[in-house]
N, C-alpha and C positions, 0 to 999 in steps of 0.2 A: 372109515376110508383106510388107505393104506398110506402111510406117512414115515417119514424119519423122524424120530425122538432122538432126544438128545436129556441124557437121562442125573446127569452130572456134567460140572465144568472141569472136565478132565480130555477134553478135545476128542479124536475120533474113535476113541475106545470107548465112549460114551455113546455112541450113536449107533441105534439100529432101527431095522424097519419092522413097522407094529403095523395097529389099527388103532386109530386115535378118534376121537370128536369132531364130528364134521362142526367146523364152526358156523356160527349165525351172523350175517350182516347186521350192523347197527344202523343209526341214523347218519346219512352220509357216507355210509359203503360201501361197496360191490360184494358180491359172492362171486368168486372165478373158478369155473373148471379148469384146472392147471394141467394143461399140456406138457411143457419144459420151463425148466427153473435153471439160472445160472450160479456157478457157485462164486462166492468173493472171497479176497481177504477177509473183512468185516466177519461173514461167516465163519469162516473157520479160528479166527481172534474170539467171538462170541461164546462159542463151546467150549473155549478154553480158560473162560471167565476176564479173558484180558482186553474186553473192552468195556466204554464209559457204561453200557448199562448193562444188567442181568435179567432175563424174564424169569418168570418163575416156573422152575424143574416140575415137570418134564417138559419142554418145548420144541416145537419143530424150527428149525432152521430155515434157512434160506431167506433172502433178501429179494432176489429177481425173478419175476415168473412171465410167464405168456399164458394165456386161455381164451375162454368165452365166458361172458356174462353169462349165469344162470339164476341171478338174482339180484334185487337192491336194495339197501335198508331207505328209510323215507326221508325224503328232502333230498336224493337223488337225481337230476336232472338234465345231465349228460350221457346217461349210457341205458341201456336196456336190453333184455334178456335178447341171448344169442349175439350180440358185440363180438368181435374178435379184438381181444384189448394185451396190450403189458402193463406191468402192474410193480411197485415195489412196496417193502412194508419193513418192520423190522426184521419181523420174523415170518416162519407160515409157508413159504413158498416149497418145502421140499415134501410137496403131500397133495393129494389126488383134488383138493381143495383148500383156497385160502383166501381170507379177505382184506381189503386194502380198500384205503380211502380215495373219495372219488377222485381229490385232486394230486392223489400219489397214482392215477391211472392215465392211460392215454391209449385212443383208438389205434391199431393198428393198420397202414396199407394195406390195401390188397394181395400187394406182391410180398410182402415180406411175412415169411413163416411162422412158425412161435421159437424155432430153435433160436431163430435172431432174433425174433422179439423180446427174449426174455432176457439180452444182453443191452438193452438199450436205454431203461430210464434212469437207473443208479449213474450209471458209468458218463453216459452225455449230458443230462441232467448235472451233474457235478463238474462237468467241464465246463458248460454252458456257464454255472453257477459263478465260478473261477475265472474264466477268462474274460466273459462280455458282465457280469453284473460287478463281480468287486475286483478282479483288476482293470477292468474298461482297458481292454485289448483294442490296438491300431494297427492297422496293416500297416507292413513295412518295420513293425518294431521286432526284436530280438525276442524269442520264447525260448526258457532250457526248463525241460519236463523231466524229473525223476521216476523212475519205478517206471521207464517208461512202453514198456513191451508188459505190463501189467493191463486189467480192462480200461479201469480210471485213466491208467498213465496214456495209453494208446488212443483214449477217446478223446485227451486235450492234445495229442499230437496230431489228429485228425481235424480237428474243429479249429485249434490255430491253425493249421495250415490254411485250411478253408477260407478262414477270417481275413488272407492274407499275410502271416506274420512267417518269421524264419525260426523254423524251430529246432533246438539242438535237444536230441534223447540223450539221456544218461540211461545204459543199458549194464548189464551183467556178463552179457557173453554176443562172442560174432554170431550166434545165430538170432539174438533178439536183434541187432544193427541191424541185421538185414529186413527183419519185419519192421521194424520202426520206420527203415526208408522208404519203403514200399508204402506208407499209411503217412507220408508227408513231410518226414526229418530231412529237413537238409542236411544235415550234421548227427552223429550219431559216435558219442564217448562210451567207450569198454571200459568201464570202472576198476574190473578184474586186471586189467595188464596196462591200463592210460592212468596218466595224471589229471585227475579234472581239470583242477585251476588251470597247471599251463596250457593244457586245450583249450579252455574258454577264454583264458587273456588272448590266447592265439586266434581264436576264430573270430572275436568281437575286436580284437586290434587294441585290448587294452583299454576298451569302451564298457566294458559290463554288459549286464544282461538287463532288460528293459521289463521282462516280467521273470517270475523264477517259480514254477508251480512243483512244490515237494511232495512227494509221497513216501520218505524215506526218513528222514529225520536224521538223529544222533550226528557222527561226525562231517555228515556229507552235507545236511543242513549250513553246519558251522562254518564249514570251507565255502558253500555258496553264500553265505550273508555276506563275506569279503567280495565278493564279483558283481555286486550292482550296480547298475548305472545311475547317474545322477536322477532322481525320482521315478528309480523304479518301483516296483512293486513284487514283492516276497511273499508267496502265498502256500503257507503249509498247510495241506489236506490232511495227513494220514504219517505215520512214526511206524513203517513197516519194518526199519531197522531194530525195532524194539526199545528204542533211546528218546525220549521225548528231551529236544535238546536247549539250552539255556544260549541266551544272546547277549554278547554284549553291546546296550543299548547307544555306544558313542559310532558305533557302525551307521547304523540309519539315519542318526545326526549328522555324522560328515558329510554323508552323502543326500540327504534327503530325501530318503527312500522310505516307502512305508512297507510296514506287516501287516497283511492284510490275511484273518483266518477266512478258513473255509469250510462251513457245516452245511451240508446243505438240508439237513432234518431241519435245523432250526427256520430258513428260507422256508421249505415247502408246508410248514406249519403256519408261518407268521404273514406269505406272502403266497396263497394259495393257487390265484389268479392268474398272478405271475408265471409262476412255477408251471400252470396248465399250460400257458399259452406259448410257454418255452416248449415242453414235453412235447404240444402239438406242432411246433415247427423242425424240433428236431426226427420225429416220426416223419415228417414229410421229406425233409432231408435225406434221410436212410431210404425211402421208397423212390426217389428221385437218382439213388446212387450218389450223389455227395457225399453221404458217410458211409461207410462198408465195416459195420463190428467184424473182429476177426473172433473166428470160434476155435479154440484149441482141438475139441474134440467133443462129439456127444457120446452118453454115457446111459445106461439105463438105472434108473432110480436106486437100484441093488447094490450099484459099483460107488456108491456115497462116499465112502472110505477111498477107494482109488483116485476121486475127485479132487477131495480134503488133502490126500496125503502131497499131490502135485502142486497143489496153491502153497502147502505148510513148507515145500521144498526147495521152492521159487521156481520149478522147471516147466510149468503152464506159461501159456504164451497168450494175450487176450482173455478169454473169458473159456472156463468148459461146461458144458450144459449137461445138465440131466433129463432123458426124456421119460416123464411120468405117464403118458397117455398115449 
């Protein structure tokens, strides 16, 4: 089958289009004809060897995909051949066929295409886990999202808005500020030209943030740790700045706020039924137009380097999609 291979943990230069062996579904897995796959920062980071796991080389990158089920392993009960699905896995999406766990696969609504379908699961399921499961977000609370124009960030903005929160989005350009407002942000802070601390204090009347979803880490996390409300929830998701921050623990002590980690892979593995139900709800909301994934552009599989480059230099918004079939 045709696939993108990563032959070394050297980033984009180690990617090539080649023939690869077709995967086979194990028990509890489905085999999918991939029609579209979206590109995430995690995909890029993994090819560079900077993610917390390293697949055996060579491997096929690609976390999120959508397509048609062609075979099911033993004990699979929710899917059958011919089902249109969205799926996620650690890797394997940038190929004509991939396998995914049944618990990490969801049926696509009839009115949702494969390109959009490939952008849903990892983004919105992470947002669900962060906001609903971990932060216990309530309507009327103030939520700040960093990296808000990226795939997961924009999903958090949309879902928080849908749940009735006031959303403050932190972005890095005026164009990205316009995008997050279109997806439900009440306020946007452009950290390239605005002081985040002063803007948050002004926007919250010095009360602070009820929930903060941080995709960036580094110095920004340290700033936000001083801007939490009494009883707030600070949720680190990722570290796209490249710096894993440390925290003075007197800050959550004095404000009685919680630091709540968000790692979706552990949740889906430990609570597969709960994750599957959440995925089904999210798919329904996309089908009903309550959630609207943003596609930056659609490129052929051969242009994977271009897609990865846009992720690396932060020029993309939402998700870039690779057309596989």
